[in-house]
C-alpha positions as CSV (number, residue, x, y, z in Angstrom):
1,M,-6.0,-18.7,-3.5
2,N,-4.1,-15.5,-4.3
3,R,-2.0,-14.0,-1.5
4,L,-2.3,-10.3,-1.1
5,A,1.3,-8.7,0.6
6,T,1.8,-5.4,2.2
7,I,5.1,-3.9,2.5
8,G,6.6,-0.6,4.1
9,Y,9.7,1.0,3.1
10,E,10.5,3.2,6.3
11,T,14.2,1.3,7.2
12,D,14.6,-0.4,4.0
13,T,16.2,0.8,0.9
14,Q,14.9,0.6,-2.3
15,G,17.1,-2.1,-3.4
16,G,16.1,-4.2,-0.2
17,M,12.4,-3.5,-0.6
18,I,12.6,-4.6,-4.2
19,G,14.4,-7.9,-3.2
20,R,11.8,-8.5,-0.5
21,L,8.9,-8.2,-3.4
22,K,10.6,-10.4,-5.6
23,A,11.3,-13.1,-2.9
24,A,7.5,-13.2,-2.3
25,D,6.9,-13.5,-6.0
26,V,4.8,-10.4,-6.1
27,Q,3.9,-9.2,-9.7
28,M,2.6,-5.8,-9.0
29,V,3.0,-3.0,-6.2
30,V,-0.2,-0.8,-5.4
31,D,1.2,2.3,-4.0
32,V,-1.5,3.4,-1.5
33,R,0.3,6.8,-0.6
34,A,-1.8,10.0,-0.5
35,V,1.7,11.5,-1.5
36,A,3.7,9.4,-3.8
37,S,6.9,11.5,-3.1
38,S,9.4,10.4,-0.5
39,R,12.3,12.3,1.2
40,K,14.0,8.8,1.1
41,A,16.0,8.1,-1.8
42,G,14.2,5.9,-4.2
43,F,10.7,6.0,-3.2
44,S,9.4,8.9,-5.2
45,K,6.8,7.4,-7.5
46,T,8.4,7.9,-11.0
47,L,11.7,6.8,-9.8
48,L,9.9,3.8,-7.9
49,G,7.8,3.0,-10.6
50,N,10.7,2.9,-13.0
51,S,13.0,1.0,-10.8
52,L,10.2,-1.8,-10.3
53,K,9.5,-1.8,-14.0
54,A,13.0,-2.7,-14.6
55,E,12.7,-5.6,-12.3
56,G,9.5,-6.9,-13.9
57,I,7.4,-5.7,-11.3
58,D,4.5,-3.4,-12.3
59,Y,3.4,-0.4,-10.4
60,A,0.3,1.7,-9.9
61,H,-0.6,4.2,-7.6
62,L,-4.2,4.7,-6.3
63,R,-3.8,8.2,-4.6
64,P,-7.6,7.8,-3.2
65,L,-6.4,4.9,-0.9
66,G,-4.0,7.2,0.8
67,T,-4.6,8.7,4.3
68,P,-5.8,12.2,4.3
69,K,-3.6,14.6,6.0
70,A,-5.4,14.6,9.4
71,G,-5.1,10.8,9.6
72,R,-1.4,11.3,8.5
73,D,-1.0,13.9,11.2
74,A,-2.5,11.5,13.7
75,A,-0.5,8.6,12.6
76,R,2.9,10.4,12.9
77,A,1.7,11.8,16.5
78,G,1.0,7.9,17.6
79,R,-2.6,8.3,17.7
80,V,-3.2,5.2,15.5
81,D,-6.9,4.8,16.8
82,E,-7.8,8.2,15.4
83,M,-5.7,7.6,12.4
84,R,-8.0,4.4,11.6
85,E,-11.1,6.3,12.4
86,I,-10.2,9.3,9.7
87,F,-9.3,6.5,7.2
88,N,-12.2,4.4,7.4
89,A,-14.5,7.6,7.2
90,H,-12.5,8.5,4.1
91,L,-13.0,5.0,2.4
92,E,-16.6,5.4,2.5
93,E,-16.1,8.7,0.0
94,P,-17.1,7.7,-3.6
95,E,-13.4,8.2,-5.3
96,A,-11.9,5.8,-2.3
97,Q,-14.7,3.2,-3.0
98,L,-13.7,3.2,-6.6
99,A,-10.0,3.0,-5.9
100,L,-10.7,0.2,-3.9
101,A,-12.5,-1.7,-6.1
102,Q,-9.7,-1.2,-8.7
103,A,-7.4,-2.8,-6.0
104,I,-9.7,-5.6,-5.5
105,D,-9.9,-6.1,-9.5
106,L,-6.0,-6.0,-9.5
107,A,-5.6,-8.5,-6.6
108,K,-7.9,-11.2,-8.2
109,G,-5.6,-11.6,-11.3
110,R,-2.2,-11.4,-9.8
111,R,-0.1,-11.3,-6.8
112,I,-0.1,-7.5,-5.5
113,A,1.6,-5.8,-2.6
114,L,-0.1,-2.8,-1.2
115,L,3.0,0.0,-0.5
116,C,3.3,2.4,2.1
117,Y,5.9,4.3,4.2
118,E,5.3,2.6,7.8
119,D,7.1,-0.6,8.6
120,D,4.5,-1.8,10.9
121,A,1.5,-2.6,8.9
122,N,-0.4,-2.6,12.3
123,C,0.3,1.2,12.4
124,C,-0.7,1.9,8.7
125,H,-3.8,2.4,6.8
126,R,-2.4,-0.1,4.4
127,Q,-3.7,-2.8,6.6
128,I,-6.9,-1.5,6.4
129,V,-7.0,-1.6,2.8
130,A,-5.6,-5.0,2.9
131,D,-8.5,-6.3,5.6
132,R,-11.3,-4.7,2.9
133,I,-9.6,-6.7,0.1
134,R,-9.3,-9.6,2.3
135,E,-13.1,-9.5,3.1
136,R,-13.9,-9.5,-0.3
137,L,-11.5,-12.1,-1.8
138,K,-11.3,-14.3,1.1
139,C,-7.3,-14.1,0.5
140,E,-4.4,-14.5,2.8
141,V,-2.5,-11.1,3.6
142,V,1.1,-11.3,4.5
143,D,3.0,-8.3,5.7
144,L,6.6,-8.3,3.7
């Protein structure tokens, strides 16, 4: 059975995060941020993708699996239940459904890690995405 990973970089460096990915034998990072830029050095889309590639890890950004602005605002304010409600509604939209199907297909063939900012997966929408993939593939989910 293939395992699915999730990872946050809130308190890590790019090198530290890549080290965790390699230690877990992750083959591909699936970026589930709505906005794949970061004020944290090394985590903007192009630089992160190139750095992962240099370490033998593929990268894909599935923007439709990111949290809408209202959900991000709720999460920043500590209203996690509200964020979950907003994100679950967002996941019913056609574009998000297509991106979720793509993530499921990617997870079938190799070990992927869903990437977002928050350290605690329980407070992040990536856990919701991971749960949906787990329901479909019956795979184990581990937060790195």
